[in-house]
C-alpha positions in Angstrom: -8.2 -12.7 11.0 -9.1 -14.2 7.6 -11.9 -12.4 5.5 -14.4 -14.5 3.4 -16.5 -12.5 1.0 -19.5 -14.8 0.1 -21.3 -14.1 -3.5 -24.0 -15.8 -4.9 -23.5 -16.8 -8.6 -25.7 -18.3 -11.3 -23.3 -20.4 -13.2 -20.3 -21.3 -10.9 -17.9 -22.8 -13.8 -18.1 -19.3 -15.4 -17.6 -17.5 -12.4 -14.5 -19.6 -11.5 -13.2 -19.0 -15.0 -13.6 -15.2 -14.4 -11.7 -14.9 -11.5 -9.2 -17.3 -12.6 -8.6 -15.2 -15.5 -8.0 -12.3 -13.3 -5.0 -14.4 -12.1 -6.6 -15.5 -8.8 -6.5 -19.1 -7.6 -9.1 -21.5 -6.6 -8.6 -23.5 -3.4 -9.6 -26.7 -3.9 -10.1 -27.7 -0.1 -13.5 -25.5 -0.1 -14.5 -26.0 -3.7 -17.1 -28.6 -4.9 -20.3 -28.5 -7.5 -21.9 -26.0 -5.1 -19.1 -23.5 -4.1 -15.5 -22.2 -5.0 -13.0 -20.5 -2.7 -11.2 -18.2 -4.9 -8.0 -16.7 -3.0 -7.1 -13.1 -3.6 -4.3 -13.0 -1.2 -3.5 -15.0 1.8 -6.3 -14.5 4.4 -9.0 -12.9 2.0 -11.2 -15.2 0.0 -14.1 -14.7 -1.9 -16.6 -17.7 -1.9 -18.7 -18.1 -5.1 -21.7 -19.9 -4.1 -24.6 -21.2 -6.3 -27.5 -19.3 -5.9 -29.5 -22.0 -4.5 -26.7 -22.8 -2.1 -26.1 -19.1 -1.1 -29.9 -19.1 0.2 -29.3 -21.7 2.8 -27.2 -19.4 4.7 -29.7 -16.7 5.1 -33.5 -16.3 5.7 -33.3 -13.0 3.8 -34.1 -12.6 0.1 -31.0 -12.5 -2.1 -30.6 -9.1 -3.8 -31.3 -9.6 -7.7 -31.5 -5.8 -8.8 -29.3 -2.9 -7.7 -26.3 -3.2 -5.6 -25.6 -4.4 -2.2 -21.7 -4.0 -1.7 -18.9 -2.6 -3.5 -15.6 -5.1 -3.2 -12.6 -3.0 -3.3 -9.0 -4.4 -4.0 -5.7 -2.2 -3.6 -3.5 -2.4 -6.5 0.4 -1.6 -6.1 0.2 1.2 -8.9 -2.0 3.1 -11.2 -1.0 0.7 -13.9 -1.7 -2.5 -12.0 -5.3 -1.0 -11.3 -5.6 -0.5 -15.1 -4.1 -3.9 -15.9 -6.6 -5.5 -13.9 -9.6 -3.7 -15.0 -8.7 -4.3 -18.3 -8.2 -8.0 -17.9 -11.9 -8.2 -16.3 -13.3 -6.3 -19.4 -11.4 -8.8 -21.7 -13.0 -11.8 -20.0 -16.5 -10.7 -19.6 -16.6 -8.0 -17.0 -18.6 -5.0 -17.7 -17.7 -1.1 -16.9 -19.6 -0.1 -13.7 -18.1 3.5 -13.4 -15.5 5.4 -15.6 -12.0 5.7 -14.1 -11.7 8.0 -11.0 -8.7 10.4 -10.6 -8.4 12.1 -7.4 -4.6 13.0 -7.9 -3.5 10.7 -4.9 -6.2 8.1 -5.3 -7.0 6.2 -8.7 -9.4 3.9 -9.1 -11.2 1.7 -11.9 -14.3 -0.4 -11.6 -16.1 -3.3 -13.1 -18.8 -6.1 -12.6 -18.2 -9.6 -12.7 -20.6 -11.9 -14.8 -23.1 -11.9 -12.1 -23.0 -8.1 -11.7 -21.0 -7.8 -8.3 -19.1 -4.6 -8.3 -15.7 -4.4 -7.9 -13.1 -1.4 -7.4 -9.6 -1.5 -8.0 -8.0 1.4 -6.5 -4.3 2.8 -6.1 -3.5 5.4 -3.4 -0.3 7.0 -3.1 0.1 7.5 0.6 2.7 10.4 0.2 0.3 12.4 -2.2 -2.6 11.7 0.0 -1.0 13.0 3.4 0.2 16.3 1.2 -3.4 16.6 -0.1 -5.1 16.2 3.4 -2.3 18.6 5.1 -3.1 21.3 2.3 -6.9 20.9 3.1 -6.3 20.9 6.9 -8.1 17.8 7.3 -8.0 16.5 10.9 -5.8 13.4 11.6 -3.2 14.1 9.1 
């Protein structure tokens, strides 16, 4: 089942450039002057919608302060998590949280130019199972 995450943006061109700079592609079939479809991977698309267009999909006010959601992406390794976060910082993203290292899980966080919070995390499944077993965590 495909997932579409819809995000309001102030400057569509700047937002497209940011996500393309992270290495993601734009799907031209769903991209025009009001919106852009950023393909994270097959079946996961982030729809960047100009603020005024975004409001046509809801009667609720659009959040402009604080945080409504944390978008998370799994990386193949700690190094890949660092690589994507550092790339984000180099092209205009900002640090939202210092790197988190739980031993079996590692994450880096950044905000895009519109302040949307992203987390890039890596989980070592074998180390996670060991840690949970040692703690006696149910379900392991």
